[in-house]
N, C-alpha and C positions, 0 to 999 in steps of 0.2 A: 698455636695452628702452627702447623708445619709449613716451609717453603715451597717452592715448587721442585719436583724431580727431573732432574737431566739425566738420562741413561747415555754411557760413551761404551761405544764398541769398536771404536777406531784403535787399532792397536798402539800407534806411536802417538796417540795423541798426548800432549804435554811432556813429551820426552826431549824438546827442545831447550831454550834457554828460561821459558816462561812455565811456570807452575799453574797451569790454568784449571784444575781442578781446584785449587787453593783459591782462586781468584773467583771461580764462580761461588764456591763456599761462603768466600766473604760478603758474597751480593745475598747471602741467606737462601741459596740454592742447595738441595742436596744432590750430591753426585753419585751416582752407581754405575759400577763397571761390569760389563758384561762381555760374554764370548764372541770373538772378532770373526766367528764363523756364521753367526746369527743363528745357531741351532734353536729352532720355536720352541721346542720344549723346557730348554735350559732358560730362553729369554722371556717367556709367557709370565712369570712372576715378576719379573722386572719392569717389563712393559705395561703390566696391569696399573702401575701406579704413576707411570712417566707422564711428563707434560711435554718433554723434548727429549729427542732422540739425535745424538752425534753419531752418525752412522759411517762405518767403514766401508770395505769393499765386498761384503758379503751381501746376499739378497734381501730385499725389504719386499715383502710380498704383501699380499690381501690378509693371509693368515697372519701375519706378525701385526698388520694394522689392526685387525679384528680383535686381538689380544690386549689393544693399548686404546681404551675409550676415552681417555683423558689427553691423549696425543694432539698436539696443536702444529709440531714442525719436525720433520725428519732434515736435519742439517748434514748433507752429505759432505764428509771429511774428504774432500778430493773435488775432482773434475766431472769424471764420469758419472752418470746417473742411469746408466744401462739395466743395475740391478735393481732399480727402484722400481715398484708397479706404480708408475705415475697416474694411471687411470683410475687404480683404487684409492689411492691417496686424495685425488680430486673427489671421489664419491664421497670421501669420510672428512672432507673438509680440511685436510692436514695440508699445510705447506710444504713443500719441498724446495731447499736450497742446495746451492755448489759453493765451493771456492776456486771459480776461474781465475787462473794466472798464478795462483799461490805456488805451484809446483813445477811451473813451465820451465824455468830458469834450470831448475835442478834434472828434469829429463832430459831437456836439450843436451845438457853436459853430459849425461850419461849414456845418451843415443850415440853421441862422438866417440865416448869411451870405448863402447863396445865395437863401433864401427873399426875403430883403429885396432883395438884388440883380434878382431876377426880378420882384417885386413894384413896383420903382421903375425898372426899365428901366436900371439903371446902365451895364451893358456897352454897351445900344445907344446911351445919351446919350453915352458915351466916345466911340464911333465918330463920332456926330456932329458932335460938338467938333472932333475931329482932321480931319474934312472941312471945316471953317468953318461949320458951321451951330451956331447956338444956339437951334433951334427946341426947342420943349418935347416935341414928340412927342404918345403918348397919355398922358392925365393918370392920374395913378397913384391908387392908393386906399391909406387908410392901415391898418396892419396892425391896430390896436385896434378897427376898426371891422369886423373880419370873423371868420368861423369857420374855425378850422383843424382839419383831419382828421388824426390821428396814426395810420396803421397798422402795428401791431407796438409793444408798449409794454414793452419790454424796457430794458437800462439806458439805450441811447439815446434810445428814444423818450421815455422820463419825463424823460431831461435835457433835451431839446427842449420838452417840456411845461412843464418848470420854469422855463425861460427866457422862455418865452411869456407867461407869468402876468405878466410885468413890462410886457408891451405891453397887457394889458388885454383880448385877444381871447378869444371863447368856445373851447375846447378840446375837440374830440370825439376818443375813442381806442376802438380796437378790437383785439383781440388774444383769439385762441381759448386759450390758455395762461395769461392773467392773469384772475383774476375779479374782477369788476364791482366788488366793494367795494374792492379794491387800486386798480384805477383810478380810481375816486371819491375815496380817500384820497390820491391823488396830485395831485388837483385838477382831473381831468380827466372828463368825462361819458362814461360807456361806452355803446356803441351796438352794433347790428348791423353786420357788414362793408357791407352793402349800403345802410347809411344813409349811409357817409362821402361818397361821390361826389355823393349827392343834395343833402347839406345844407351841405357845406363848400365855402368859396371857394378855400381853398388844402387841399393834401393834401399830405403828407409822408411816404414810405416808409421804413419800418424793418423791414420784415418778414424772418424768416429764413430761407435756402434761397433755390432759383432758382422757387419755385412761381409761377407767372404772377399776378399780381393787376391789373395794368391792360391789359384787353383791349378788344376792338371794345364788347362789352356793357357793361362798366364805364364805359366812354367815353359810350355811349350815355345812360347815365343821369347824367352828371356837370352840375353846373350850369354856366349861360353863364359864360365867362369864368375858367374854372378856372386856377389857379396849380398845377404841379406838381412837386414835388422829392423827388430821389432821391438819398439818399448810402447806400444799402444795397448793390443788386445789379442788375447790368443785366438779368438774367433774370427780375426783376420786372414788366418793361415790355414789350409789344409795340410796338416801335419803329416799325414800318411803320404799324400802328393808329394811335399816338399822331401820327407826322408827318402823316396824313392829317386828323386832328382837329386839330391847330395851322394845318394850311393852308385849312381852311374856316372856322376861327375858332371852334370848339366849346370848344377849350382854347387860354386866353390865352398861357401861358408854361410853358417847361420847363426847370428847372435841375437838372443832375445831378453828380456826381462820377465816373460810369463810364458807359460805353456798349459795347455788345455786341462792337465792334470793338477794345476793349483788348486782348482775346485774339487777334487777327488776324482774318480775313475780309474780307468785302465791306465797303465803306464805308457807316456807318449814316445811314437815309434822313434822319436829326434833324441832319446836318451840311451837308445842301444850301444855298445861297446864299440863296435865298427866306426860309430861316428864321434866318437868322443873327441878326436883332432880336429873335427870341423865342424861341430855345434859348440857354443857357448852360451851357458844360461846363467842369469843371476836370478836370485829369489823376490821379484817384484819390488827392487829396492830403488830404483830410477828415483822416486819423489822422495828417498827418506835422507835428505840433509837436514841439517839443523835449521838453515834458513826456510825451506820448504815446510817444514814440520810446524814451525813458530806461523808462518802465515796461513797454512790451512787451519790450524787450530784456532787461530784468532778470528777468522773469517766466520769460522763454524760459530764461534762464541758470540760475536758481533749479531748474528743472525737471530740465534737463540734468546739473545738479551732483548733483541728489539721486539719479537714475539711475546714473550714473557711479560714485557712490561705494556703490553697491548698496543704496540705499534707494528709498523711494517718493515722487514728488511729493507736493505738497498735493493733495489729493482734489479739490478745488473747480476744479482746471486739468485734471484728467484727463478725456478724452472717450471714453467707451465705447460710443457708439454715434450714433445719427443723432437722437436725443432733441432736443427744443428747447433752445436755448441762449440765455440772458439776453446780447442784444448791447448 
């Protein structure tokens, strides 16, 4: 009799310091690897025999779940569960878990790295030097002299605010799910959402879900020379509207770890050549540190082990609906 089958589609699973596939195998579990894009046709034969699924950022739809009659748990490798059809999982009795906090420090670090790179024109300066020019370009501003607005004050937003305190800048924060007293206790000034683009020189996005934040109306109120950073989700930004604001100078620079084109489709208007010096993008690597990879993997494996043993995962990682998740 063969042991339970765990399907893994998270790209970086087991690439930290722990060989988690080997650890699962030592438990008598058979580990199968599948494509990270979650192509239904390719995954269907693997899902057919899977008892657990450690899923990456690709979609987990009702069609996926229908192909997996034995599936008991989808252990989301990371925090966001927006790509998971939670209602379909609930109807089919499939538990969904995530790994809250596992990559918060990594993403907060990356946010500050992108913020400084955008503010100081690091990528543009590198290109000039490689082309033989040592010209200064646009003169930069010091972070300590600026006001930074944090949109979304979950784990990552709070981590960014904590890191920014060392630079001496003023930090504003808005989050409908976090009491003003908690924001103030974390060292930021609680403000209404509409205050952020008006008063902030730099805005960093950490809101959950894909509800649009930066649109034409938001950009129309933004302070001149705004620096915008997004290490959360592409859907928070109207990329066409932002491209226009960058082209006409209303926004100075944009730095992001994701674009709408990450999941396929037409090329983003933010990637046009005329914006190369004003837009910096990393390939969704904010969470990809050795420490975060280990923590995400261990969290997903712990949830899977609990379910396969007939128990319950830690309640802190169980997702039962689309309520607010501290990211």
